[in-house]
N, CA, C and O atoms as a GROMACS GRO file, in nm:
protein
  448
    1UNK      N    1   0.081  -0.119   0.000
    1UNK     CA    2   0.000   0.000   0.000
    1UNK      C    3   0.086   0.125   0.000
    1UNK      O    4   0.055   0.223  -0.068
    2UNK      N    5   0.197   0.122   0.078
    2UNK     CA    6   0.287   0.235   0.085
    2UNK      C    7   0.350   0.261  -0.051
    2UNK      O    8   0.365   0.377  -0.091
    3UNK      N    9   0.388   0.156  -0.122
    3UNK     CA   10   0.447   0.170  -0.256
    3UNK      C   11   0.347   0.231  -0.354
    3UNK      O   12   0.388   0.306  -0.443
    4UNK      N   13   0.219   0.200  -0.341
    4UNK     CA   14   0.116   0.254  -0.428
    4UNK      C   15   0.102   0.405  -0.407
    4UNK      O   16   0.086   0.480  -0.503
    5UNK      N   17   0.108   0.449  -0.281
    5UNK     CA   18   0.099   0.593  -0.250
    5UNK      C   19   0.220   0.666  -0.306
    5UNK      O   20   0.205   0.775  -0.362
    6UNK      N   21   0.339   0.609  -0.292
    6UNK     CA   22   0.460   0.670  -0.346
    6UNK      C   23   0.452   0.676  -0.498
    6UNK      O   24   0.493   0.776  -0.558
    7UNK      N   25   0.401   0.572  -0.562
    7UNK     CA   26   0.387   0.569  -0.707
    7UNK      C   27   0.289   0.676  -0.754
    7UNK      O   28   0.313   0.742  -0.855
    8UNK      N   29   0.178   0.695  -0.681
    8UNK     CA   30   0.080   0.798  -0.717
    8UNK      C   31   0.142   0.938  -0.706
    8UNK      O   32   0.123   1.023  -0.794
    9UNK      N   33   0.215   0.962  -0.598
    9UNK     CA   34   0.280   1.092  -0.579
    9UNK      C   35   0.382   1.116  -0.690
    9UNK      O   36   0.389   1.227  -0.744
   10UNK      N   37   0.458   1.015  -0.726
   10UNK     CA   38   0.558   1.028  -0.832
   10UNK      C   39   0.489   1.054  -0.966
   10UNK      O   40   0.538   1.133  -1.047
   11UNK      N   41   0.376   0.989  -0.991
   11UNK     CA   42   0.303   1.008  -1.116
   11UNK      C   43   0.247   1.151  -1.125
   11UNK      O   44   0.256   1.214  -1.230
   12UNK      N   45   0.191   1.201  -1.015
   12UNK     CA   46   0.138   1.337  -1.013
   12UNK      C   47   0.251   1.438  -1.034
   12UNK      O   48   0.235   1.534  -1.109
   13UNK      N   49   0.365   1.415  -0.969
   13UNK     CA   50   0.480   1.504  -0.986
   13UNK      C   51   0.530   1.502  -1.130
   13UNK      O   52   0.564   1.606  -1.186
   14UNK      N   53   0.535   1.386  -1.191
   14UNK     CA   54   0.581   1.375  -1.330
   14UNK      C   55   0.485   1.448  -1.425
   14UNK      O   56   0.529   1.514  -1.518
   15UNK      N   57   0.355   1.434  -1.400
   15UNK     CA   58   0.257   1.503  -1.485
   15UNK      C   59   0.270   1.654  -1.469
   15UNK      O   60   0.265   1.728  -1.567
   16UNK      N   61   0.286   1.699  -1.346
   16UNK     CA   62   0.300   1.842  -1.320
   16UNK      C   63   0.425   1.897  -1.388
   16UNK      O   64   0.420   2.003  -1.451
   17UNK      N   65   0.536   1.827  -1.375
   17UNK     CA   66   0.660   1.872  -1.439
   17UNK      C   67   0.647   1.873  -1.591
   17UNK      O   68   0.695   1.964  -1.658
   18UNK      N   69   0.582   1.770  -1.645
   18UNK     CA   70   0.566   1.764  -1.790
   18UNK      C   71   0.477   1.877  -1.841
   18UNK      O   72   0.502   1.932  -1.948
   19UNK      N   73   0.373   1.911  -1.764
   19UNK     CA   74   0.283   2.018  -1.810
   19UNK      C   75   0.350   2.155  -1.798
   19UNK      O   76   0.321   2.244  -1.877
   20UNK      N   77   0.438   2.173  -1.701
   20UNK     CA   78   0.508   2.300  -1.684
   20UNK      C   79   0.629   2.314  -1.776
   20UNK      O   80   0.678   2.425  -1.796
   21UNK      N   81   0.677   2.205  -1.830
   21UNK     CA   82   0.796   2.213  -1.914
   21UNK      C   83   0.770   2.290  -2.042
   21UNK      O   84   0.863   2.344  -2.102
   22UNK      N   85   0.644   2.295  -2.086
   22UNK     CA   86   0.610   2.370  -2.207
   22UNK      C   87   0.577   2.516  -2.179
   22UNK      O   88   0.550   2.592  -2.272
   23UNK      N   89   0.577   2.554  -2.053
   23UNK     CA   90   0.543   2.690  -2.014
   23UNK      C   91   0.668   2.778  -2.019
   23UNK      O   92   0.767   2.751  -1.951
   24UNK      N   93   0.662   2.883  -2.100
   24UNK     CA   94   0.775   2.975  -2.110
   24UNK      C   95   0.727   3.112  -2.065
   24UNK      O   96   0.630   3.166  -2.119
   25UNK      N   97   0.795   3.168  -1.968
   25UNK     CA   98   0.763   3.302  -1.922
   25UNK      C   99   0.873   3.393  -1.973
   25UNK      O  100   0.989   3.382  -1.932
   26UNK      N  101   0.836   3.482  -2.063
   26UNK     CA  102   0.934   3.573  -2.123
   26UNK      C  103   0.880   3.715  -2.113
   26UNK      O  104   0.759   3.736  -2.124
   27UNK      N  105   0.967   3.813  -2.094
   27UNK     CA  106   0.920   3.951  -2.089
   27UNK      C  107   0.870   3.995  -2.226
   27UNK      O  108   0.915   3.945  -2.329
   28UNK      N  109   0.776   4.089  -2.224
   28UNK     CA  110   0.728   4.144  -2.350
   28UNK      C  111   0.840   4.220  -2.418
   28UNK      O  112   0.921   4.284  -2.350
   29UNK      N  113   0.847   4.215  -2.550
   29UNK     CA  114   0.953   4.289  -2.618
   29UNK      C  115   0.935   4.439  -2.597
   29UNK      O  116   0.824   4.491  -2.608
   30UNK      N  117   1.042   4.507  -2.566
   30UNK     CA  118   1.040   4.650  -2.546
   30UNK      C  119   1.082   4.719  -2.675
   30UNK      O  120   1.178   4.675  -2.740
   31UNK      N  121   1.013   4.825  -2.712
   31UNK     CA  122   1.052   4.894  -2.835
   31UNK      C  123   1.189   4.958  -2.820
   31UNK      O  124   1.226   5.003  -2.712
   32UNK      N  125   1.261   4.961  -2.928
   32UNK     CA  126   1.392   5.026  -2.928
   32UNK      C  127   1.372   5.170  -2.967
   32UNK      O  128   1.328   5.198  -3.078
   33UNK      N  129   1.403   5.261  -2.878
   33UNK     CA  130   1.374   5.401  -2.902
   33UNK      C  131   1.489   5.477  -2.966
   33UNK      O  132   1.475   5.596  -2.993
   34UNK      N  133   1.599   5.413  -2.991
   34UNK     CA  134   1.712   5.485  -3.049
   34UNK      C  135   1.699   5.510  -3.198
   34UNK      O  136   1.756   5.606  -3.249
   35UNK      N  137   1.625   5.427  -3.268
   35UNK     CA  138   1.615   5.440  -3.413
   35UNK      C  139   1.480   5.497  -3.452
   35UNK      O  140   1.378   5.462  -3.391
   36UNK      N  141   1.477   5.585  -3.552
   36UNK     CA  142   1.349   5.636  -3.598
   36UNK      C  143   1.270   5.527  -3.668
   36UNK      O  144   1.325   5.424  -3.707
   37UNK      N  145   1.140   5.550  -3.682
   37UNK     CA  146   1.053   5.452  -3.746
   37UNK      C  147   1.061   5.458  -3.898
   37UNK      O  148   1.151   5.521  -3.954
   38UNK      N  149   0.966   5.393  -3.963
   38UNK     CA  150   0.966   5.386  -4.110
   38UNK      C  151   0.933   5.521  -4.173
   38UNK      O  152   0.873   5.608  -4.108
   39UNK      N  153   0.971   5.538  -4.298
   39UNK     CA  154   0.933   5.659  -4.373
   39UNK      C  155   0.792   5.638  -4.425
   39UNK      O  156   0.761   5.535  -4.486
   40UNK      N  157   0.706   5.736  -4.399
   40UNK     CA  158   0.565   5.728  -4.434
   40UNK      C  159   0.532   5.842  -4.530
   40UNK      O  160   0.576   5.955  -4.509
   41UNK      N  161   0.456   5.814  -4.635
   41UNK     CA  162   0.424   5.917  -4.733
   41UNK      C  163   0.308   6.006  -4.691
   41UNK      O  164   0.288   6.114  -4.748
   42UNK      N  165   0.231   5.964  -4.592
   42UNK     CA  166   0.113   6.038  -4.547
   42UNK      C  167   0.146   6.116  -4.420
   42UNK      O  168   0.193   6.059  -4.322
   43UNK      N  169   0.122   6.246  -4.422
   43UNK     CA  170   0.148   6.329  -4.305
   43UNK      C  171   0.055   6.289  -4.190
   43UNK      O  172  -0.059   6.250  -4.213
   44UNK      N  173   0.104   6.298  -4.066
   44UNK     CA  174   0.017   6.266  -3.953
   44UNK      C  175  -0.092   6.372  -3.938
   44UNK      O  176  -0.068   6.490  -3.968
   45UNK      N  177  -0.211   6.333  -3.892
   45UNK     CA  178  -0.316   6.431  -3.867
   45UNK      C  179  -0.275   6.525  -3.753
   45UNK      O  180  -0.177   6.497  -3.682
   46UNK      N  181  -0.348   6.635  -3.734
   46UNK     CA  182  -0.317   6.722  -3.621
   46UNK      C  183  -0.339   6.646  -3.489
   46UNK      O  184  -0.422   6.556  -3.483
   47UNK      N  185  -0.266   6.683  -3.385
   47UNK     CA  186  -0.285   6.615  -3.256
   47UNK      C  187  -0.429   6.629  -3.207
   47UNK      O  188  -0.495   6.730  -3.233
   48UNK      N  189  -0.476   6.528  -3.137
   48UNK     CA  190  -0.611   6.531  -3.081
   48UNK      C  191  -0.608   6.608  -2.949
   48UNK      O  192  -0.507   6.613  -2.880
   49UNK      N  193  -0.722   6.668  -2.917
   49UNK     CA  194  -0.736   6.735  -2.788
   49UNK      C  195  -0.759   6.628  -2.683
   49UNK      O  196  -0.845   6.541  -2.700
   50UNK      N  197  -0.682   6.633  -2.576
   50UNK     CA  198  -0.695   6.535  -2.469
   50UNK      C  199  -0.736   6.605  -2.340
   50UNK      O  200  -0.679   6.708  -2.303
   51UNK      N  201  -0.834   6.549  -2.273
   51UNK     CA  202  -0.874   6.600  -2.142
   51UNK      C  203  -0.782   6.534  -2.040
   51UNK      O  204  -0.781   6.411  -2.025
   52UNK      N  205  -0.707   6.616  -1.970
   52UNK     CA  206  -0.610   6.564  -1.875
   52UNK      C  207  -0.668   6.581  -1.735
   52UNK      O  208  -0.687   6.692  -1.688
   53UNK      N  209  -0.694   6.470  -1.670
   53UNK     CA  210  -0.746   6.473  -1.534
   53UNK      C  211  -0.634   6.492  -1.434
   53UNK      O  212  -0.518   6.508  -1.472
   54UNK      N  213  -0.667   6.490  -1.307
   54UNK     CA  214  -0.564   6.506  -1.205
   54UNK      C  215  -0.469   6.387  -1.204
   54UNK      O  216  -0.509   6.275  -1.237
   55UNK      N  217  -0.344   6.410  -1.165
   55UNK     CA  218  -0.249   6.299  -1.163
   55UNK      C  219  -0.286   6.196  -1.056
   55UNK      O  220  -0.343   6.231  -0.953
   56UNK      N  221  -0.255   6.070  -1.082
   56UNK     CA  222  -0.287   5.966  -0.984
   56UNK      C  223  -0.201   5.977  -0.859
   56UNK      O  224  -0.241   5.936  -0.751
   57UNK      N  225  -0.082   6.033  -0.876
   57UNK     CA  226   0.012   6.050  -0.766
   57UNK      C  227   0.074   6.188  -0.779
   57UNK      O  228   0.110   6.231  -0.889
   58UNK      N  229   0.085   6.258  -0.668
   58UNK     CA  230   0.147   6.391  -0.672
   58UNK      C  231   0.288   6.379  -0.728
   58UNK      O  232   0.364   6.292  -0.688
   59UNK      N  233   0.321   6.468  -0.823
   59UNK     CA  234   0.454   6.466  -0.884
   59UNK      C  235   0.458   6.393  -1.017
   59UNK      O  236   0.559   6.399  -1.087
   60UNK      N  237   0.349   6.324  -1.054
   60UNK     CA  238   0.346   6.256  -1.184
   60UNK      C  239   0.350   6.359  -1.296
   60UNK      O  240   0.311   6.474  -1.278
   61UNK      N  241   0.399   6.317  -1.412
   61UNK     CA  242   0.402   6.406  -1.527
   61UNK      C  243   0.314   6.348  -1.638
   61UNK      O  244   0.301   6.227  -1.653
   62UNK      N  245   0.254   6.438  -1.714
   62UNK     CA  246   0.167   6.397  -1.824
   62UNK      C  247   0.250   6.380  -1.951
   62UNK      O  248   0.324   6.471  -1.990
   63UNK      N  249   0.239   6.265  -2.013
   63UNK     CA  250   0.303   6.239  -2.141
   63UNK      C  251   0.190   6.237  -2.243
   63UNK      O  252   0.107   6.146  -2.244
   64UNK      N  253   0.189   6.339  -2.329
   64UNK     CA  254   0.079   6.357  -2.423
   64UNK      C  255   0.071   6.247  -2.528
   64UNK      O  256   0.169   6.179  -2.558
   65UNK      N  257  -0.050   6.232  -2.582
   65UNK     CA  258  -0.072   6.133  -2.688
   65UNK      C  259  -0.006   6.175  -2.818
   65UNK      O  260   0.042   6.288  -2.832
   66UNK      N  261  -0.003   6.082  -2.912
   66UNK     CA  262   0.064   6.108  -3.040
   66UNK      C  263   0.008   6.017  -3.148
   66UNK      O  264  -0.056   5.916  -3.118
   67UNK      N  265   0.032   6.055  -3.272
   67UNK     CA  266  -0.006   5.970  -3.384
   67UNK      C  267   0.109   5.874  -3.413
   67UNK      O  268   0.223   5.915  -3.435
   68UNK      N  269   0.076   5.746  -3.412
   68UNK     CA  270   0.173   5.640  -3.442
   68UNK      C  271   0.142   5.586  -3.581
   68UNK      O  272   0.035   5.614  -3.636
   69UNK      N  273   0.232   5.510  -3.637
   69UNK     CA  274   0.210   5.443  -3.766
   69UNK      C  275   0.202   5.294  -3.738
   69UNK      O  276   0.299   5.233  -3.694
   70UNK      N  277   0.085   5.235  -3.765
   70UNK     CA  278   0.064   5.094  -3.733
   70UNK      C  279  -0.031   5.034  -3.835
   70UNK      O  280  -0.139   5.088  -3.859
   71UNK      N  281   0.008   4.925  -3.895
   71UNK     CA  282  -0.078   4.856  -3.991
   71UNK      C  283  -0.106   4.937  -4.117
   71UNK      O  284  -0.212   4.922  -4.178
   72UNK      N  285  -0.009   5.022  -4.157
   72UNK     CA  286  -0.025   5.099  -4.279
   72UNK      C  287  -0.115   5.222  -4.264
   72UNK      O  288  -0.164   5.276  -4.363
   73UNK      N  289  -0.136   5.266  -4.140
   73UNK     CA  290  -0.219   5.385  -4.119
   73UNK      C  291  -0.179   5.454  -3.988
   73UNK      O  292  -0.112   5.395  -3.903
   74UNK      N  293  -0.221   5.579  -3.975
   74UNK     CA  294  -0.196   5.653  -3.851
   74UNK      C  295  -0.296   5.607  -3.744
   74UNK      O  296  -0.415   5.592  -3.771
   75UNK      N  297  -0.245   5.586  -3.624
   75UNK     CA  298  -0.326   5.540  -3.512
   75UNK      C  299  -0.295   5.630  -3.392
   75UNK      O  300  -0.178   5.651  -3.360
   76UNK      N  301  -0.397   5.682  -3.327
   76UNK     CA  302  -0.377   5.768  -3.211
   76UNK      C  303  -0.346   5.685  -3.088
   76UNK      O  304  -0.417   5.590  -3.057
   77UNK      N  305  -0.240   5.722  -3.019
   77UNK     CA  306  -0.203   5.660  -2.890
   77UNK      C  307  -0.226   5.767  -2.784
   77UNK      O  308  -0.157   5.869  -2.780
   78UNK      N  309  -0.322   5.743  -2.698
   78UNK     CA  310  -0.359   5.840  -2.596
   78UNK      C  311  -0.249   5.864  -2.495
   78UNK      O  312  -0.166   5.777  -2.470
   79UNK      N  313  -0.250   5.984  -2.437
   79UNK     CA  314  -0.151   6.019  -2.337
   79UNK      C  315  -0.174   5.945  -2.205
   79UNK      O  316  -0.276   5.879  -2.186
   80UNK      N  317  -0.076   5.957  -2.117
   80UNK     CA  318  -0.085   5.890  -1.987
   80UNK      C  319   0.003   5.960  -1.885
   80UNK      O  320   0.094   6.036  -1.919
   81UNK      N  321  -0.026   5.934  -1.760
   81UNK     CA  322   0.057   5.985  -1.651
   81UNK      C  323   0.174   5.890  -1.631
   81UNK      O  324   0.160   5.768  -1.647
   82UNK      N  325   0.290   5.945  -1.597
   82UNK     CA  326   0.408   5.862  -1.572
   82UNK      C  327   0.484   5.922  -1.454
   82UNK      O  328   0.472   6.040  -1.424
   83UNK      N  329   0.562   5.838  -1.390
   83UNK     CA  330   0.645   5.884  -1.279
   83UNK      C  331   0.768   5.954  -1.337
   83UNK      O  332   0.827   5.907  -1.434
   84UNK      N  333   0.808   6.067  -1.278
   84UNK     CA  334   0.928   6.134  -1.326
   84UNK      C  335   1.051   6.046  -1.300
   84UNK      O  336   1.051   5.963  -1.209
   85UNK      N  337   1.152   6.067  -1.378
   85UNK     CA  338   1.277   5.991  -1.361
   85UNK      C  339   1.388   6.090  -1.329
   85UNK      O  340   1.426   6.170  -1.415
   86UNK      N  341   1.439   6.086  -1.208
   86UNK     CA  342   1.542   6.183  -1.168
   86UNK      C  343   1.661   6.181  -1.265
   86UNK      O  344   1.712   6.075  -1.301
   87UNK      N  345   1.703   6.300  -1.307
   87UNK     CA  346   1.816   6.313  -1.398
   87UNK      C  347   1.779   6.298  -1.544
   87UNK      O  348   1.867   6.302  -1.630
   88UNK      N  349   1.650   6.280  -1.574
   88UNK     CA  350   1.605   6.263  -1.711
   88UNK      C  351   1.494   6.363  -1.743
   88UNK      O  352   1.428   6.414  -1.654
   89UNK      N  353   1.476   6.388  -1.871
   89UNK     CA  354   1.362   6.466  -1.919
   89UNK      C  355   1.296   6.385  -2.029
   89UNK      O  356   1.361   6.306  -2.097
   90UNK      N  357   1.165   6.405  -2.044
   90UNK     CA  358   1.094   6.330  -2.146
   90UNK      C  359   1.093   6.409  -2.276
   90UNK      O  360   1.056   6.526  -2.278
   91UNK      N  361   1.134   6.345  -2.385
   91UNK     CA  362   1.131   6.403  -2.518
   91UNK      C  363   1.008   6.344  -2.588
   91UNK      O  364   1.002   6.223  -2.609
   92UNK      N  365   0.910   6.428  -2.623
   92UNK     CA  366   0.786   6.373  -2.681
   92UNK      C  367   0.805   6.318  -2.823
   92UNK      O  368   0.899   6.351  -2.894
   93UNK      N  369   0.711   6.232  -2.859
   93UNK     CA  370   0.706   6.175  -2.994
   93UNK      C  371   0.698   6.289  -3.095
   93UNK      O  372   0.629   6.388  -3.072
   94UNK      N  373   0.767   6.276  -3.207
   94UNK     CA  374   0.766   6.382  -3.310
   94UNK      C  375   0.773   6.318  -3.448
   94UNK      O  376   0.826   6.208  -3.466
   95UNK      N  377   0.718   6.390  -3.546
   95UNK     CA  378   0.726   6.350  -3.686
   95UNK      C  379   0.816   6.449  -3.758
   95UNK      O  380   0.800   6.570  -3.743
   96UNK      N  381   0.908   6.398  -3.836
   96UNK     CA  382   1.001   6.482  -3.912
   96UNK      C  383   0.973   6.463  -4.061
   96UNK      O  384   0.968   6.350  -4.111
   97UNK      N  385   0.954   6.576  -4.131
   97UNK     CA  386   0.931   6.568  -4.275
   97UNK      C  387   1.064   6.585  -4.346
   97UNK      O  388   1.137   6.682  -4.322
   98UNK      N  389   1.097   6.492  -4.434
   98UNK     CA  390   1.223   6.497  -4.505
   98UNK      C  391   1.211   6.428  -4.639
   98UNK      O  392   1.101   6.411  -4.692
   99UNK      N  393   1.324   6.388  -4.693
   99UNK     CA  394   1.324   6.319  -4.822
   99UNK      C  395   1.243   6.191  -4.813
   99UNK      O  396   1.261   6.109  -4.723
  100UNK      N  397   1.153   6.175  -4.907
  100UNK     CA  398   1.076   6.052  -4.913
  100UNK      C  399   0.950   6.050  -4.829
  100UNK      O  400   0.867   5.961  -4.845
  101UNK      N  401   0.932   6.146  -4.740
  101UNK     CA  402   0.810   6.147  -4.660
  101UNK      C  403   0.831   6.186  -4.515
  101UNK      O  404   0.919   6.266  -4.482
  102UNK      N  405   0.750   6.128  -4.430
  102UNK     CA  406   0.748   6.158  -4.287
  102UNK      C  407   0.811   6.043  -4.209
  102UNK      O  408   0.786   5.926  -4.238
  103UNK      N  409   0.892   6.078  -4.110
  103UNK     CA  410   0.957   5.975  -4.028
  103UNK      C  411   0.925   6.002  -3.881
  103UNK      O  412   0.949   6.111  -3.830
  104UNK      N  413   0.868   5.899  -3.811
  104UNK     CA  414   0.838   5.917  -3.670
  104UNK      C  415   0.962   5.900  -3.583
  104UNK      O  416   1.048   5.816  -3.610
  105UNK      N  417   0.969   5.979  -3.479
  105UNK     CA  418   1.073   5.966  -3.377
  105UNK      C  419   1.001   5.942  -3.245
  105UNK      O  420   0.944   6.036  -3.188
  106UNK      N  421   1.004   5.819  -3.195
  106UNK     CA  422   0.930   5.787  -3.074
  106UNK      C  423   0.972   5.869  -2.952
  106UNK      O  424   1.088   5.908  -2.939
  107UNK      N  425   0.875   5.894  -2.864
  107UNK     CA  426   0.906   5.962  -2.740
  107UNK      C  427   0.998   5.876  -2.654
  107UNK      O  428   0.994   5.753  -2.661
  108UNK      N  429   1.082   5.942  -2.573
  108UNK     CA  430   1.176   5.866  -2.491
  108UNK      C  431   1.228   5.954  -2.378
  108UNK      O  432   1.216   6.076  -2.380
  109UNK      N  433   1.286   5.888  -2.279
  109UNK     CA  434   1.350   5.958  -2.168
  109UNK      C  435   1.495   5.984  -2.206
  109UNK      O  436   1.564   5.895  -2.256
  110UNK      N  437   1.541   6.107  -2.182
  110UNK     CA  438   1.675   6.147  -2.219
  110UNK      C  439   1.745   6.204  -2.097
  110UNK      O  440   1.688   6.283  -2.022
  111UNK      N  441   1.871   6.164  -2.078
  111UNK     CA  442   1.948   6.214  -1.964
  111UNK      C  443   1.973   6.363  -1.983
  111UNK      O  444   2.005   6.408  -2.093
  112UNK      N  445   1.957   6.440  -1.875
  112UNK     CA  446   1.979   6.585  -1.882
  112UNK      C  447   2.125   6.619  -1.891
  112UNK      O  448   2.160   6.737  -1.897
   0.00000   0.00000   0.00000
């Protein structure tokens, strides 16, 4: 009887290990902010008006929304509150018009 209980425990442990062996926990990919985005032939629309409510935490800073390029079209990404980063300033998202069209430059934190 004791051997049967040990066998059951071993079987349950083996099943648990086998089911977890296929589980991969990986961080979400983070965008690389050093390189500008693709060249786009269509100018971004004017920025949308955003209603900015009170910050969730005193000292938070508002990072305004921007037009992104996704799936072959401009997509609005709404603004959000963020915690300040000592020694850094936030550079907002910008579109640069140049040869061949418009190029997005993603917003990022920059050392002062």
